[in-house]
C-alpha positions in Angstrom: -18.9 -46.7 -7.1 -21.1 -45.7 -4.4 -19.8 -47.0 -0.9 -22.5 -49.9 0.6 -23.9 -47.4 3.0 -25.0 -45.0 0.6 -27.0 -48.0 -0.9 -28.8 -48.6 2.3 -31.4 -47.1 4.1 -32.4 -47.1 7.7 -36.0 -47.0 8.8 -36.8 -45.3 12.4 -40.0 -46.3 13.9 -41.0 -44.7 16.9 -43.7 -42.4 18.5 -44.6 -38.7 17.4 -45.6 -37.9 20.9 -44.2 -35.0 22.4 -41.8 -36.1 25.3 -38.2 -37.6 25.4 -38.3 -40.4 23.1 -39.5 -38.3 20.3 -36.6 -35.8 21.4 -34.0 -38.5 21.4 -35.0 -39.5 17.7 -34.9 -35.9 16.4 -31.6 -35.6 18.3 -30.1 -38.7 16.4 -31.3 -37.1 13.0 -30.1 -33.9 13.4 -26.6 -35.1 15.1 -25.9 -37.1 12.3 -26.4 -40.8 13.4 -27.8 -41.4 9.9 -25.9 -39.6 7.8 -24.4 -41.2 4.6 -27.7 -43.6 4.7 -31.2 -43.0 3.3 -33.2 -42.6 6.4 -37.2 -42.5 6.7 -38.9 -41.8 10.1 -42.1 -43.7 10.4 -44.3 -42.8 13.1 -46.3 -45.7 14.6 -47.7 -44.0 18.0 -49.2 -40.3 18.6 -51.3 -38.4 21.2 -54.5 -39.5 19.7 -57.5 -41.6 20.3 -57.4 -45.6 20.6 -58.8 -46.2 17.5 -56.7 -43.6 15.5 -53.6 -45.3 17.3 -54.6 -48.8 15.7 -54.8 -47.1 12.7 -51.7 -45.1 12.8 -49.8 -48.4 13.9 -51.5 -50.5 10.9 -50.5 -47.4 8.5 -46.6 -47.7 9.8 -46.3 -51.5 9.5 -47.7 -50.9 5.8 -45.2 -48.0 5.1 -42.2 -50.3 6.5 -43.4 -53.1 4.4 -43.2 -50.7 1.3 -39.8 -49.7 2.2 -38.6 -53.3 2.6 -40.0 -54.6 -0.4 -38.9 -51.9 -2.9 -35.0 -52.5 -1.3 -35.3 -49.0 0.4 -34.1 -50.2 3.6 -32.0 -52.7 5.3 -31.9 -51.7 8.6 -35.1 -51.1 11.2 -34.3 -48.8 14.5 -37.0 -49.5 16.6 -37.6 -47.1 19.5 -39.9 -49.0 22.1 -41.1 -48.8 25.8 -43.7 -50.7 27.5 -47.4 -51.9 27.4 -48.7 -51.2 24.1 -45.5 -50.2 22.5 -44.4 -53.7 23.2 -47.2 -55.6 21.1 -46.7 -53.1 18.3 -42.6 -53.9 18.0 -43.4 -57.5 18.3 -45.2 -57.0 15.0 -42.2 -55.2 13.3 -39.7 -57.3 14.7 -41.6 -60.4 13.2 -42.0 -58.5 9.4 -38.4 -57.5 9.5 -37.1 -61.0 10.2 -39.7 -62.9 8.1 -38.3 -60.2 5.1 -34.5 -60.4 6.2 -34.2 -56.5 7.3 -32.0 -56.2 10.3 -33.4 -54.6 13.5 -32.0 -52.4 16.5 -34.7 -52.3 19.3 -34.2 -49.3 21.3 -35.5 -49.5 24.9 -36.8 -46.4 26.7 -39.6 -47.5 29.2 -38.9 -45.9 32.3 -41.4 -48.4 33.6 -40.5 -51.2 31.6 -39.5 -53.7 34.7 -42.5 -52.8 37.0 -44.6 -53.6 33.7 -42.9 -57.0 33.3 -43.1 -58.3 36.7 -46.7 -57.4 37.0 -47.5 -58.7 33.3 -48.9 -62.1 32.5 -47.5 -64.8 30.6 -48.5 -63.2 26.7 -46.8 -59.8 27.2 -43.9 -61.3 28.7 -43.8 -64.1 25.7 -43.9 -60.7 23.6 -41.4 -59.0 25.5 -39.2 -62.1 25.0 -39.8 -62.4 21.3 -38.9 -58.7 20.7 -35.8 -58.8 23.0 -34.4 -62.2 21.7 -35.1 -61.8 18.0 -33.8 -58.3 17.7 -30.4 -58.3 16.0 -29.1 -55.4 18.4 -30.8 -54.1 21.8 -30.0 -50.8 22.9 -30.5 -49.8 26.3 -29.7 -46.3 28.4 -27.5 -47.6 31.2 -25.7 -50.0 32.8 -28.4 -50.6 35.3 -30.7 -51.3 32.2 -28.2 -53.8 30.7 -28.2 -55.9 33.6 -32.1 -56.0 33.7 -32.3 -56.8 29.8 -29.5 -59.5 30.4 -31.5 -60.9 33.0 -35.0 -61.8 31.1 -33.4 -62.1 27.8 -31.1 -64.5 25.9 -29.8 -61.8 23.3 -26.0 -61.7 23.3 -26.1 -58.2 21.8 -27.0 -55.6 24.2 -25.4 -52.2 24.3 -25.5 -49.2 26.5 -26.1 -46.4 24.4 -26.3 -43.2 26.4 -29.2 -40.5 25.5 -27.6 -37.4 24.4 -29.4 -34.0 23.9 -29.1 -31.7 21.1 -25.5 -29.9 20.9 -27.7 -26.7 20.8 -27.6 -26.2 24.4 -24.0 -27.1 24.7 -22.8 -23.3 24.3 -25.1 -22.1 27.0 -22.4 -23.7 29.6 -19.5 -21.5 28.3 -21.7 -18.2 28.6 -23.0 -19.0 32.2 -22.8 -16.6 34.8 -22.4 -18.4 38.4 -22.7 -15.5 40.4 -25.2 -15.2 43.1 -28.5 -14.0 42.4 -31.4 -12.6 45.0 -33.7 -15.3 43.2 -32.6 -18.8 42.1 -34.5 -20.2 39.1 -35.2 -23.8 39.1 -36.5 -25.8 36.3 -38.8 -28.8 35.9 -38.9 -30.5 32.6 -41.2 -33.5 32.0 -44.8 -34.9 31.6 -46.3 -33.1 34.7 -48.0 -36.2 36.1 -47.2 -38.4 39.1 -44.5 -40.3 37.7 -42.4 -37.4 37.1 -42.9 -36.8 40.9 -44.3 -33.1 40.2 -46.9 -33.4 43.3 -43.8 -34.6 45.4 -42.5 -31.0 44.4 -45.3 -29.4 45.4 -45.4 -30.5 49.0 -42.0 -30.1 49.4 -42.3 -26.6 48.3 -45.1 -26.3 50.9 -42.4 -27.4 53.3 -40.0 -25.2 52.3 -42.7 -21.8 52.8 -43.7 -23.2 56.1 -40.0 -22.8 57.2 -40.0 -19.4 55.5 -37.6 -20.4 52.6 -38.6 -18.1 49.9 -35.6 -17.1 47.5 -36.5 -19.3 44.6 -39.1 -19.8 42.0 -39.6 -23.0 39.8 -40.6 -22.9 36.0 -42.3 -25.9 34.7 -42.3 -27.1 31.5 -43.9 -29.9 30.2 -47.3 -31.6 28.8 -49.9 -33.7 30.9 -51.8 -32.6 33.9 -50.9 -29.0 33.4 -54.6 -27.5 34.7 -54.3 -29.8 37.5 -51.3 -28.5 38.6 -52.3 -24.9 38.4 -55.5 -25.4 40.2 -53.3 -27.3 42.9 -50.7 -24.5 43.3 -53.6 -21.9 43.3 -55.5 -23.8 46.1 -52.3 -24.4 48.4 -51.4 -20.4 47.6 -48.1 -21.5 46.2 -48.5 -19.3 42.9 -45.5 -17.2 43.8 -43.2 -20.1 43.6 -44.4 -21.9 40.5 -44.5 -20.6 36.9 -46.3 -23.3 35.3 -45.7 -22.7 31.4 -47.1 -26.1 29.8 -45.0 -27.6 26.8 -41.8 -25.9 25.8 -39.6 -26.2 22.8 -37.1 -24.2 20.8 -36.3 -20.8 21.6 -38.2 -20.9 24.8 -36.7 -23.9 26.1 -33.2 -23.1 25.1 -34.0 -19.6 27.1 -35.5 -21.6 30.2 -32.1 -23.4 30.3 -30.0 -20.4 29.7 -31.8 -18.6 32.8 -32.4 -21.6 35.2 -29.9 -22.8 38.0 -31.2 -26.0 39.2 -33.1 -28.7 37.3 -35.4 -30.7 39.4 -36.8 -34.0 38.2 -38.1 -36.1 41.4 -39.4 -39.0 39.3 -40.9 -42.3 40.5 -39.7 -44.0 37.5 -37.3 -43.6 34.9 -35.0 -45.0 32.0 -32.2 -42.0 31.6 -34.2 -38.6 31.3 -33.0 -36.5 28.4 -33.9 -33.3 30.4 -31.3 -34.2 32.7 -29.0 -34.7 29.9 -29.8 -31.1 28.5 -29.3 -29.8 32.3 -25.9 -30.9 32.2 -25.0 -29.9 28.8 -26.2 -26.4 29.7 -24.4 -26.4 32.9 -27.5 -26.7 35.6 -27.1 -28.4 39.0 -29.5 -31.4 39.2 -31.7 -32.7 41.8 -33.4 -35.9 41.2 -34.1 -39.4 42.6 -32.2 -42.5 42.5 -34.5 -44.7 40.2 -33.7 -46.3 36.8 -30.4 -45.1 35.1 -30.3 -41.7 36.8 -27.8 -43.3 39.5 -25.5 -44.2 36.8 -25.0 -40.8 35.3 -25.2 -38.8 38.9 -23.1 -41.4 40.6 -21.7 -39.3 43.4 -22.6 -36.2 44.8 -20.2 -33.8 43.0 -22.5 -34.5 40.0 -25.6 -33.9 41.4 -28.0 -34.3 44.3 -30.3 -37.8 44.4 -33.1 -38.4 46.8 -35.7 -41.3 47.3 -38.9 -41.0 45.1 -42.2 -40.2 46.9 -40.3 -38.1 49.7 -41.4 -34.5 49.8 -39.5 -33.7 53.0 -36.0 -35.2 51.5 -36.7 -33.2 48.5 -37.2 -30.1 50.6 -34.0 -30.6 52.6 -32.1 -31.2 49.1 -33.4 -28.0 47.5 -32.5 -26.2 50.9 -29.1 -27.6 50.6 -28.7 -26.0 47.1 -29.7 -22.7 48.3 -28.1 -22.6 51.8 -24.4 -24.2 50.7 -22.5 -21.3 49.0 -20.9 -22.5 45.5 -22.7 -25.8 45.7 -24.8 -25.0 42.3 -21.7 -24.0 40.5 -19.4 -26.9 41.7 -21.8 -29.4 40.7 -22.8 -28.1 37.5 -19.0 -27.7 36.6 -18.5 -31.5 37.5 -21.4 -32.8 35.8 -20.7 -30.8 32.7 -17.5 -32.8 32.4 -19.0 -35.8 32.9 -21.4 -34.9 30.4 -18.7 -34.1 27.6 -17.0 -37.3 28.4 -19.8 -39.6 28.6 -23.0 -38.0 27.4 -22.0 -35.7 24.3 -23.5 -36.2 20.8 -19.9 -36.5 19.7 -19.0 -39.4 21.6 -22.5 -41.3 21.5 -22.9 -40.8 17.8 -19.6 -42.9 17.1 -21.1 -45.6 19.4 -24.4 -45.9 17.3 -22.8 -45.6 13.9 -20.5 -48.5 14.6 -23.7 -51.1 15.4 -25.4 -49.0 12.3 -22.4 -49.6 9.9 -22.1 -53.1 11.1 -25.5 -54.2 10.4 -26.6 -52.2 7.5 
């Protein structure tokens, strides 16, 4: 006789847009979160026009309806953020509750708290509905757990750490920490103001004015790629920046392998998958004290944090890495230990499976 989990199915609903949420979903599938269950990925959002987004959302809802009615799934794992995502997820939660399908709402929104604070009554009521009517809410850190508990009556809120693909873990074992003539730095994320890329340009300008030049920053990500290239050229910073654009697969692996420091001076965050990828691969991290980042990098031995929107502080922290003998290696090794104990796929798959097995 087949076990119950072999008869159950899980619908995974989330975005197809390139970025952190999509990476999390792919990592969950690859790491075996849903092994033993039939699982179906349903894209409810993508990088398309507004009209096509409405059509995609409607089509994804029909797909989920069909799976539930035909008895293919008994649990829906919803990945959501803020703004329009909340309205879409409210409809999905309503349908699941109506048809007695269990729901996990997985909150990723980096600007979720800010959006909620500035929103009107209708949006807030949608947030409350999603949070209070999900069987379990996954959040990315203790910071977000405390926040969600302050606006929700749901007693089942779990901290589930994001984790990167295990494919980057072997990079650490082969990493050479000997001093190089050029320190390779890496920015991975959406190229725009929220991720602090323009603060980084200002910081590099400050470093150039102080004749600091023994570094290069590789920039990987989608978004305002052409704007960044134009800005770097206009400010004569081309020699410091290698602006690549969106990276994935072997190219991303190679960048993590050859880089020494991850730079992510974000203004708002959940817990960025790029930071966890860096910890797994043995990079030192320089980021900001926002969202769930201080929960992961709680002490300076795990990485350097500055306040967001402060180019001078960012420049000083870069100089600290460049000018302190052995700091990159010591930080990277301690951070990798933290990754192995708290953020690896091995640790977190079990935490997610405990919830899925109970609900499904």
